[in-house]
Each structure stands twice: as structure tokens, then as C-alpha cells.
N, C-alpha and C positions, 0 to 999 in steps of 0.2 A: 521570504518575503510572504504575507497574509495573499492568499489570493480569496478576490471577492466570488461567493457565490450566490446564485439566483435560486429561488426554490418556488414551485407550484404548489401550492399547500389548499388539499380541498377538505372541508369539515363536515363528518357524518355522526350525526346521531341516532336514537334509537324512535327517533321520531321521520317518517319518511317526507325530509325538506331537505334540501340541498341550497348551498351559497356558492357565490361566483367564485372562482380561482383568484386569490392574493397572491402578493410577492412578498418575501422577507428574505434576509440575510441567513445564512449559516456559517456556523465559524469553521474553517478549514481542519481543527483538531476532531471537528466531529466526521470528518470524511475516510474511510477508509479504501485506499487502492488496493485490487487486486489484478491476476490477469486476465479475467472476464472483463473487468469494469472495475465502478468502486460501489460501495453500498455505504449508505447512511447507518451509523448505530445511534440510536437514540432512545432513551428510556420513555415509555407511552405515558403518557399525563392527562390524567384524568379532571376535566375542569367541567363540572356539572354534567356530569355523567357523559359527556361527548369525548369520543378518542378521537385524536390528530393523527391522521396519516399523510407522512410526508414524503412528497415525491421532489427529488431534488437536482434541478440541472446546473452542470459545472461551464462557467464559463474560463478556457484558460489562457486567450488571447492576451498579451502581453500590452501594453500601450507601446506604439512605437519610438524610438529612440529619437530624442532631439537632436537635430541637424546643429554642431558646430558652425554658426556664423562666422566664418573668417573676414576679416577686418580688410577692408580693401585700400592700399596703398594711397596717397596723394600723389607719391612721388613714380617717376618714369622706370620702375621695375622691370617692364616687361622685357623679356631676354636678356635681363643681365646675368652675365659670365663669370663667377669670382675663382679663384685658386685655379686654373687650370695651369699654372706652372707653381711648382713647390720648391722647396729649398733644395731637397735633394737630387730633384730632377729639376732645375731649372733651364730659362730658354737663355741661348747664347745669341745677344743681337751685336749689332755694328755702330761705332758711333758715325753721326752723319756731320755734325757740328756740335760744338761747343766754344762759346764764347762769353768774353764778362759785359755785362750789363750794366755796373755800377761805375761811376767815374774814379779816376786813380785817387783821387781825396776822399773818396768815400771812408765809412768806417768798417772796413770788411769790404769782401769781395761777394758778390752773387753772380754765379754762371746763368746760362741759359745753353740746355744741351738737346740733342734730337738723336734719337737711336732709333734705327730700323727692325721691325720685327718683322715682317715680311707676311704683316696678317694675321699673325699666328698668336697676337695677344689682344681681343679684339673689346677693349674696355668703354665705359660711359663717361661721361662727362661728371667728375665728381669722386672717382674711384681714385687708387694707389697704387703703384708696381712697387715691387722689393728689390731691393740692388743689394748683389753680394761681390764685395770689395775683393779682390785680389790679393793672395798672399793666405797668411796664419796668422792668430793671433799670440797670445804670449805663452798660452796652453799647449800650443802647435796642433791647434784643431782649426779648421776653415773659420773665414769672419760669418756672425751672424748678420742675417738679412737686416738690413736697414729698408721702412717705408718711406715713401716720398708722394706727398699729391701731384697726381699727374696735371700738366700745364698745358695739354695741349687739348682740341675737341677730339671726337672720336675720329673724326677723319683726319685728325696729324694736321703739322703745319704744311706738309705737303698735299696734302688733300687728297690723300688715296687710300687712306686707312690702314696703312703698313708703317706711320713710324709714332713712336710715342717722346713727349717731350717733358723735362724738368726744369725744375727753377731751384738752385740749389747755392745757400751760402756755405762758403768755407768758414769751418770751425777752426779757430785759434785763439788760444787763450792759453793765460799763464794761472799756474796752481798756486796753493798757499806756499806751496815749496818754492817759487821762484821759478819753475820748471816750464817751460812752453813745451803744451799741449795742443797736437794736431787732433783733428777729428780723425777716424779711422777713413770713414764712407766717403765723408764730404769732400776731404781731400783726395782719396782714390777718384773720383767723379769729377773735380773741378782739375785733374791735372790729367783727364784722358785727350788724346790725340784723334783726329778723325779716322778711319781702320781698324781702331782699338776695339778687343770685343770686349764684352759686358754681359755680365750674367743677371736677369731679371726674373721676378717670379711675380705671380697673379695672375690677373688682375685681383685686385680685395675692395672690400667695401661697399656699402649702401648708404651711410648715415649721409653722403653730402648729393646725393644723386638731386638733379634737377626737378622742380614740380611737374606733374601732370599735364596740368591746367595752363594754356599758354596765355590767359590773360592775367595771370599771379601777378601780383607785385614782388619782385625778387630785390632782396636788401642783402647788401652782400661788407660783410665787416672783415678786415685783413690786417694783420702786421707783418711788414718784411714779407719774406716767402710766403707766407700765408695768403699771396695773391695767387699762386699756384692755381688753385681749382677756380678760380674766380676766372682768370685767364681763360680756362676751357668753357666756362659758362660762356662767357661774352664773345668767344669765336662763332660758339654755335647761335649766338642769338643774334647779332651783327655782320659778322662776316659770312655766313652760310644762311642760315633762317632768321632773319632781324625783325623781319615783321612779325615773329611768333610771340613775344613777352612785348607786354605794352610800356612795364614801366618796372626798369631795374636803377637801382641806385647802391654806390659802391664807394665805402668809407677805404682809403688805405694809410694805414700809421706807419710811418719813417722816420731816424732821426735827423737825416739831413736832406736837402732839395738833392745830392749827390747820389742818395740812396734811393730814389723813386725809380721804380722798374715799369716797363712797357707803357710809359705814359704817352709815346709815338703812337702808338694802338689804339689807345684809349681816346686819344685826340681824335684819330680819324672814325672811331665808332661815334663819337659824338657828332661830328660835323654830319655823319651818314643818318643819322636818327637823333636829333636834339631834342626830341620830344619823347623818348623815350629811355633814353642815358644820362643820368645825373652821376657826377663822381666829385667826392669829397676829398683832399689830400689833409693828411695831420702830420707836420714837421715839427718833431717834439725840440730839437736844439735850436731851431729856428723862428720859431712861431710862437705869440703868449697869445691867451682871450683878454678879455678886457679889464679882467683881475690880474695879470699879469701870470696867469696859471701856464707852463708849458703847454704846449698844444698837442696832447696824447688824441688817441683816435676817440675815447671818448669825452673829451674836453668839446672837441671838433661836432661829434652828436650832439652834446649838450645846448649847442646854437640852433638845434632843429629840433630838441624834445618833442615839443608838442604836437608837431606833425609829425614825427616817428612813432609816438605815442597812438595817434590817431589809425595811422596803417597797421599797428598791430592790432587794434580792436578788431580788423576785417578778418573773415575767414579764408581768405584768397592772400595775405599776404605771408609770404615765406623767409625767415630770417638765415642767415648763412656764415657762422661765424669760424675763421681759421689763421692762427698764428699762436703767438705768444698767451700762456695759461691766464695771465693775470688780467686779461681785457676782460674777461668776462666780468669781474668783479666790479670792475669800473662803469661799466653799460649797466648792470644791476644798482649800482649807485643812482644813476641818473634815471630811471624807470621806478623806483620806489615810491619816490615823493608824487609823480605825475600820476600812478594807479592811485595810492591813494587819495586823491583829488577826487577820484570818479568811487572812492568808495569800495576800491580794490585793491587785495593784498598781492603785489607782484609776485612774491616767488611762488603762490600758489596759482596765479594767471599763469607764470611760465613753464611749472609743469604742466598746467591745459596745451600749452603750445606745443610742448616738447611731443605730448602725448599725439596733439594731431599732426607731429610730422613738421610743425612751423617753425620750429626753433632747434635749430642742426648748428653741433658745436664740434669743430674737431682742432684741437688746439694742444701746445707739446709745450 
């Protein structure tokens, strides 16, 4: 890279006159460096019989490197630990509680389970842990890790920071060949008895961490067991530090009333902080809107669409989405026309929200 050189130039003529020094730029290729310093090689130039004698001074200082400014996260990332335990060396916890939390007539079983980790897995609300089911797969190898969103606050259900809770739906389905297929890890977990060992990895993930701003508006969108990270949020907000977050709104979508999860807990939270916590359920097989359409989560949200859009235009509103992959498209459909009314392209705006960590998605 070319180096800028300053030269002090004195002009001499046959007449006894002198001119003040001035400065000019010298091209780097005209400078020859040697052991004793450097010399400037130049052809003498005659102009009106005046000889230019050049004395050059070289400035070799390079400009200081521009320090990269790291983006400060809007989420509570300070002290967050990830991957303390890995698949090759998992932590062995013990089952303290495993109970079915859906009614007998619900379409599928969902279980709430609590594992002891003796303080060895220091997770945060919004993180996940991995589970390795006992046994081997069809190739004779240990089962792979299956990640589950944590359903308890960092203090755990017992409040001693030594337990971690999960919300797991038992996966059972019939394939195209008419065979009944059972999900390996979900059935392993749902069948665990208190006192059993369970291999855990993690904690992992920073996508779903809670916002740093205690005055943030937190909107949580969940389907089924996607409620897990939001139970962890809500326990922290209302059972431990309920005065921190001033506006919290939960939307939960399930197929039947018998599939609703943790409603008694949410009722207690609502009673404790009625001005801080809103909750709306969408029960697709039992409810419809005014047009007779099934009440999916996006259908319920559409009833509050203008209010939600106004919230999304604020820089302290954080949206968290967890559950079935198809839910995001339904929500996009609601927002497209609302944004267009303000002359805004929703998908461009959503990219901005994601970049600002205000739109957070964990779907499967």
C-alpha cells in the first residue's frame, strides 16, 4: 500500500533570494531505503535556470485499526452457559416426577416430568436440554440426542436450582404401511418412573432467551408442547419476579379442551397480576370464528390483529414463537395486509424484527 510522504522543498536561484519552505507529495517509488536511512533519487529539473533541491521527510505512522463495535444483545445473555454436557459424556440425572397432564380423552398424551441435576446443568429460561434414550438403534448404535425445550425457570419447579422440567407429548402414529410407530425418545421419557436414571446433555440455545428490558412487552405464541419455554418465562415473571415484565400476552393453540396445558398455573398468574398477564386459547376442534373457520392460533390472533400490529411497531415488543412449523405462515397471512395499510412490506419488516432480536422462532 502506498505510503504518503511529506517533503520540505527549498528553492535556490542564481540570485541571492530565498523562498519559504513549502510541502508537496513524493511518490513512494522515488524513495530508496538503505542501512543508514533513505535517499531520494531524482533527476535535477531546470526551470528558469532555478535548481530544485529536495529534502524529504517520511511519515511511516499507519492509521489506527478501526475497532469493530460488537452488537449488544437485547436478550439476557450474560453468564449463559451452553454445551456443558455433550453426547459422548452426558450427565446422568434422576427422575423425581413424571405425570400425565392431559385428560384421558385428549387426542394424545402429554407428560410433565422433573429431573434432578444437583445444580450441574445451569440453564436459563428459553434454553433446551438433550435426552439420550436408553438402548441402541437398528444399527446397533446408541440413540441420538433429542432436544427438548425446558419447561421450568432457572430455579426449577422446586425452587432450588437443582431440577429441570420438560413437557413431552408421546409420539405414536400409523405409517403408510399400516404399522404403528412409536417415537423412540418421547416414549422412553413418558414411560420413565421416579428414581430412574436419564442421560442429559446441554444446556443449549440462545435464540429464545428472555429480553433484557424489564419493561418489554413479551408476546408468546405456542401450539401444544411449544408451551414449554413459555411456562419457564411465566414462572420467572409471576411466581418469582412477577413485577419485572409489565406486559405479557400468551396465545396457546390446542385441538381440544382436554389438551390444554398448565391452565391452573396460568389462572393463578392471571389472578396475581391481572394487569400484566393476558392469555388467549385457540381450541381448533371445538371453536370457530364468526366465519365458521376453525379456531387455530392465527385465527384467534386475527381477532386482535390491529392491537398486535401496533405493539409490533414498538421497539420494546418481543415476539416468541414455539410449536408446529406451519404456525408462522398463518401469522404472516394476518400481518401482510395490516402492514400494507401503513405502506410497509411485512416480510421486510419481519427481517428487521429478527435482526433486532424481537422476532424469535423455534418450530418443528
